[in-house]
C-alpha positions, 0 to 999 in steps of 0.5 A: 499499499502506497500512502501519499503526502496528502494522506499523511498530512491529513493524518498528521492534522487529525492526530494533532487534535487528539493529543497534548502538544508534548505527545504531538511533537514527540510523534512528529519527531519519530515521524522525522527520524523514521523517515530519515533511517529509512532513506538509508535502509528502506527508501521504498517504505518511507511512506509506511515509516511515515504512517507508522511514526505518526500512529505509533502513540495514538492511544499513549495518553489514554488512562490505564482503565481506557487500555484494559477496557480496549484489550478486553474489547479486542481479546487481547490477553493481558498478563500480570507482567502487562498489568506491572508495565502499564506504559506498554498497553499503548503499542497493543492498543494502538495497533488493534485500533488503526484498522477501527480509526485509521482504516485507510492506514490498515496496512500489516506493515505499519500495524505491525511497527506500531505493535512492537515499538515499545518492547521489541520482539524476536526476528523484527522485520526491518520496519519494525526495527526501524520504528522501534529505534526512531522512537528511542532516538527521536530528537526530543529525547533526552 
């Protein structure tokens, strides 16, 4: 799937109104860093990386209760470890909500990169690694 600059600009506008300024600044920085890294390692996937960067934290500011409600609604199994690390819920809940809230970005590479951007996993794809790294080293991080 190919996302145009128009698609991405529209997405950026939508999510900016749903996030705090600080969270949106981080999101915009992750989008930029994912694009920057992608230009080296995956130049044919810049649009996918930018979309994943924009969508990676769409549920980050939800309460733990809201995150658990989404997990329950969508059949996401939560473990004791999940409960002890609630800041990682947003990767699961964002990934499951992309097809619902942003169906035009329901692309397996986008969803997967969003899903694994906090914890990583064994045998990550190149795009998953790029978004994971972009989130970790974005310009807004100290």
